[in-house]
Each structure stands twice: as C-alpha cells, then as structure tokens.
C-alpha positions in Angstrom: -58.1 122.7 14.7 -56.7 123.2 18.2 -59.7 125.5 19.1 -62.1 122.9 17.8 -60.4 120.1 19.8 -60.6 122.3 22.9 -64.3 123.1 22.3 -65.0 119.4 21.7 -63.4 118.3 24.9 -65.3 121.0 26.8 -68.6 119.9 25.2 -67.8 116.3 26.2 -67.4 117.5 29.8 -70.6 119.5 29.6 -72.5 116.5 28.2 -72.1 114.8 31.5 -73.7 117.7 33.4 -76.8 118.5 31.3 -79.7 119.8 33.4 -82.0 117.1 32.1 -81.5 113.8 30.3 -82.0 114.0 26.6 -84.4 111.7 24.8 -83.1 108.4 23.4 -82.8 109.7 19.8 -80.7 112.6 21.0 -78.5 110.3 23.1 -77.9 108.1 20.1 -76.9 111.2 18.1 -74.5 112.3 20.8 -73.0 108.8 20.9 -72.6 108.6 17.2 -71.1 112.0 16.8 -68.6 111.3 19.6 -67.6 107.9 18.1 -67.2 109.5 14.6 -65.2 112.3 16.0 -62.9 110.1 18.0 -62.7 106.8 16.1 -63.9 107.6 12.5 -66.1 105.3 10.4 -67.5 102.2 12.2 -65.5 99.1 11.3 -67.0 96.6 13.8 -69.6 94.1 12.7 -73.2 95.0 13.3 -74.5 93.4 16.6 -77.0 90.6 16.4 -80.7 90.8 16.9 -80.4 90.0 20.7 -78.5 93.3 21.3 -81.1 95.9 20.5 -79.1 98.8 22.2 -75.9 97.8 20.4 -77.7 97.7 17.1 -79.2 101.1 17.6 -75.8 102.6 18.5 -74.2 100.9 15.5 -76.9 102.1 13.2 -76.6 105.7 14.5 -72.8 105.6 14.2 -72.9 104.0 10.7 -75.3 106.7 9.6 -72.4 109.2 9.9 -70.1 107.1 7.7 -67.9 109.5 5.6 -68.3 112.4 8.0 -64.9 113.9 8.8 -63.6 114.0 12.4 -63.7 117.8 12.3 -67.3 117.9 11.0 -68.4 115.4 13.7 -66.6 117.4 16.4 -68.3 120.6 15.3 -71.8 118.9 15.1 -71.2 117.5 18.6 -70.2 120.9 20.0 -73.3 122.5 18.4 -75.6 119.7 19.7 -74.4 119.9 23.3 -74.6 123.7 23.2 -78.2 123.5 22.1 -79.0 121.2 25.0 -77.3 123.3 27.7 
C-alpha cells in the first residue's frame, strides 16, 4: 500500500507537468479517479443545471461509485503514465 501511495503522489505531481493538455473527457477521468482515491464515493448533492462543469465532474466521479481507494489510485497512476 505504501508503494501505491508513493506512486499515486508521484503521478499527481506528474499530472501537473504533462507535455500537452489532455482532452476534456480525459481530464474528467483524471479528476474522478483523484477524488475517488482521496475522498471515496461522492456524497455531495448533484449541482444544478446552471453549473455544467460541476455536473460533468459530479457525473464522472459518481460513475466510480463503489471503486476502492486502492483501485482508483492504481487506475490514476496507470492513466497518468499512459499520458506521459
């Protein structure tokens, strides 16, 4: 677990220095995996129709409901590695 946590923290740092900006769908996946790994299942209310970005983020995060923190960390590490 300590190795995974270290790899996750390294991937988070690397995500800020990607050579090119990922597309919006990939950015949502990165966001959702990060939130699932660090917070767990979404508990906040879904944002209203006026907040399109917030709704997209909420939907992406909610799509990972039930994914363990460790699984989300590993998927995050793998995704960032594939983008580097």
